[in-house]
C-alpha positions in Angstrom: 29.7 17.8 -108.9 29.7 14.5 -108.4 31.6 12.1 -111.1 28.8 10.8 -112.9 27.5 14.4 -113.4 31.0 15.9 -114.5 31.5 13.2 -116.7 28.4 14.0 -119.0 29.3 17.4 -118.0 32.5 17.3 -120.3 30.8 15.1 -122.5 28.4 17.6 -123.6 31.4 20.2 -123.7 33.3 18.1 -126.0 30.5 18.0 -128.1 29.3 21.5 -128.2 32.8 22.6 -129.0 32.8 20.2 -131.9 29.3 21.8 -133.1 30.6 25.1 -132.7 33.5 25.2 -134.6 33.9 28.9 -135.8 33.3 32.0 -134.5 30.1 32.5 -137.3 28.4 29.4 -136.3 28.5 30.5 -132.7 27.5 33.9 -133.4 24.0 32.8 -135.2 22.7 31.4 -131.5 24.0 35.1 -130.3 21.4 38.0 -129.7 23.0 40.8 -129.5 21.5 43.1 -126.4 21.2 46.5 -125.7 18.6 47.8 -122.6 20.6 49.5 -120.4 18.3 52.6 -119.5 21.2 54.6 -119.5 22.1 53.6 -123.6 21.3 56.7 -126.1 20.6 56.0 -129.9 24.4 56.1 -130.9 24.8 52.9 -128.9 21.7 50.9 -130.5 23.1 51.9 -134.3 26.1 50.4 -133.1 24.7 47.1 -131.7 23.1 47.1 -135.0 26.0 47.3 -137.0 27.8 44.8 -134.6 25.0 42.3 -135.5 26.3 43.1 -139.1 29.5 42.5 -138.8 29.8 39.6 -136.4 26.8 37.8 -137.7 24.8 37.8 -134.4 21.4 36.7 -135.0 19.4 39.7 -133.9 20.0 42.9 -132.0 17.8 42.8 -129.1 16.8 46.2 -128.3 13.9 48.2 -126.1 10.9 48.5 -127.9 11.9 52.7 -128.2 15.2 51.7 -129.8 13.8 49.2 -132.3 11.7 51.8 -133.7 14.7 54.4 -134.3 17.1 51.9 -135.5 14.5 50.2 -138.3 15.6 51.8 -141.1 19.2 51.0 -140.4 18.7 47.4 -139.2 16.7 47.3 -142.5 19.6 48.3 -144.9 22.4 46.0 -143.4 19.9 43.5 -143.4 19.6 42.9 -139.7 16.9 41.1 -137.6 15.6 43.1 -134.8 14.1 41.4 -131.8 12.7 43.5 -128.1 11.3 43.0 -124.9 8.0 43.1 -123.4 7.3 43.9 -119.8 11.0 44.4 -119.2 12.4 43.9 -117.0 9.4 43.4 -113.9 6.9 42.0 -115.8 4.7 43.6 -113.2 2.8 46.3 -115.7 -0.8 44.9 -116.6 -1.8 43.2 -119.6 -3.4 46.0 -121.2 0.0 47.9 -121.1 2.1 45.0 -122.3 -0.2 44.4 -125.4 0.1 48.0 -126.5 3.7 47.8 -126.0 3.8 45.0 -128.1 1.5 45.9 -130.9 3.3 49.1 -131.3 6.3 47.1 -132.6 5.1 44.0 -133.7 5.1 45.1 -137.3 9.2 45.9 -136.8 10.6 42.8 -134.8 11.4 39.3 -135.4 11.0 38.0 -132.0 9.9 39.0 -128.5 11.0 38.2 -124.9 8.5 38.5 -122.9 8.9 39.1 -119.0 6.3 36.5 -116.7 4.7 38.4 -114.1 7.4 36.2 -111.3 5.7 37.5 -108.0 2.0 36.2 -109.0 4.1 33.0 -110.2 5.9 32.5 -106.1 2.3 33.5 -105.2 0.9 30.5 -106.8 -0.9 32.8 -109.2 -0.1 30.6 -112.2 -3.6 31.0 -114.1 -2.8 34.5 -114.0 0.4 34.3 -115.6 -0.6 31.7 -118.0 -4.0 33.9 -119.1 -1.7 36.9 -119.8 0.8 34.7 -121.4 -1.6 32.9 -123.7 -3.1 36.3 -124.6 0.4 38.3 -126.2 1.6 34.8 -127.8 -1.6 34.4 -129.2 -0.9 38.9 -130.4 2.5 38.4 -131.2 2.3 34.9 -133.8 -1.3 37.2 -135.3 1.0 40.0 -136.4 3.6 38.6 -137.8 6.8 37.9 -134.7 8.0 34.6 -135.6 9.7 33.8 -132.0 7.9 34.4 -128.7 10.3 33.6 -125.6 9.4 33.6 -122.0 11.5 35.2 -119.4 11.3 33.5 -115.7 13.9 34.9 -113.5 15.2 31.3 -112.8 17.4 31.9 -110.3 14.7 33.5 -107.6 12.2 30.5 -108.1 12.9 27.6 -106.0 12.7 24.3 -107.7 8.9 23.5 -107.2 7.8 27.4 -108.5 10.3 27.0 -111.4 8.7 23.7 -112.3 5.4 25.3 -112.5 6.7 28.5 -114.6 8.4 26.5 -117.2 5.1 24.5 -117.6 3.3 27.8 -117.4 4.9 29.0 -120.5 4.7 25.7 -122.2 0.8 26.1 -121.6 1.2 29.4 -123.3 2.8 28.1 -126.7 5.7 29.9 -126.2 8.6 28.7 -128.3 11.7 29.8 -125.6 11.5 29.8 -121.8 14.6 32.5 -121.0 16.4 32.0 -117.9 16.3 35.5 -116.9 16.3 39.1 -117.4 20.0 40.1 -116.1 19.0 42.6 -114.3 17.5 41.2 -110.9 19.3 38.1 -111.3 22.4 36.5 -113.7 20.7 33.1 -115.1 23.3 32.3 -117.8 25.7 30.4 -115.5 25.8 26.4 -116.5 23.6 25.3 -113.3 21.2 27.4 -114.0 21.0 26.7 -117.3 20.4 22.9 -116.7 17.9 23.5 -114.2 15.7 25.3 -116.6 16.6 23.4 -120.0 16.3 19.9 -117.7 12.1 21.3 -117.3 11.5 22.7 -120.4 12.8 19.2 -122.5 9.7 17.9 -121.1 7.8 20.3 -123.3 9.7 20.5 -126.4 10.8 24.3 -125.5 14.0 25.5 -126.3 16.0 27.3 -123.8 17.2 31.1 -123.7 20.5 31.4 -121.7 21.3 35.5 -120.3 22.7 36.8 -117.8 26.2 37.3 -116.8 27.5 35.2 -120.3 30.7 37.6 -121.3 33.4 35.7 -122.8 33.1 32.6 -125.2 33.4 30.0 -122.4 30.5 31.5 -120.9 28.9 30.6 -124.2 30.1 27.6 -124.4 29.4 26.2 -121.0 25.9 27.9 -121.5 25.3 25.9 -124.6 26.9 22.6 -123.0 23.9 23.1 -120.4 21.2 23.0 -122.8 20.9 26.3 -124.1 19.7 27.1 -127.6 20.5 30.9 -127.6 22.7 33.3 -126.3 21.3 36.7 -124.9 24.2 38.6 -123.9 25.4 42.5 -124.3 29.3 41.3 -124.7 28.4 39.5 -128.0 31.6 41.1 -129.6 33.5 40.3 -126.5 32.1 36.6 -126.5 33.3 35.9 -130.4 36.4 37.6 -129.7 37.4 35.4 -126.7 36.4 32.5 -128.4 39.0 33.4 -131.9 41.6 33.2 -129.0 40.4 30.1 -127.7 40.5 28.2 -131.0 43.5 30.1 -132.2 
């Protein structure tokens, strides 16, 4: 990293440390996540309880689990979020619409996986049409925030620029770095790549993939993330507490 870039990163990190000066403050930008296919209902309920305990932004669960835990979440005042087309983005639009319509009345936010194969093939028009349709359906049915996952570590610079532009054209609220399944997009360089492009369109950035500690979260925020997605929410907060002790 060049000297000027290193200095800018250190300055951004210092700013973030001042802004996120308490465990509660950093918890509010974390989507505490459970999307592993081997996770049972008991673990999903534990995620909901952890969101209430730590004050995370929401419980990010599968479409199946949000239906099952909605009463528990409502009792605890916990927001539910879910994913559409996870993890590949390959299903046809009709399938993604059905998945979305099934949970729209339950969730506060959705993270939609873009069809990355179509983007890599240069078929951005199809991707934009799909995303535009899904964003419209989500917002019309009360979903407040729509994020689109672009799997940034798998994309070259030109394709990533096209992906971010497509997300903006579809009028989503956030571009998300990765699913955490096919790539780990929570590292500072990936977040910087995405946030630089997103800033041109007023898009917010969600960093996800490999964020497991307080330092990981602070570096992602210093690199331009507005939200953090992690399945290690309590670990992030507990390690952050040790950092500031």
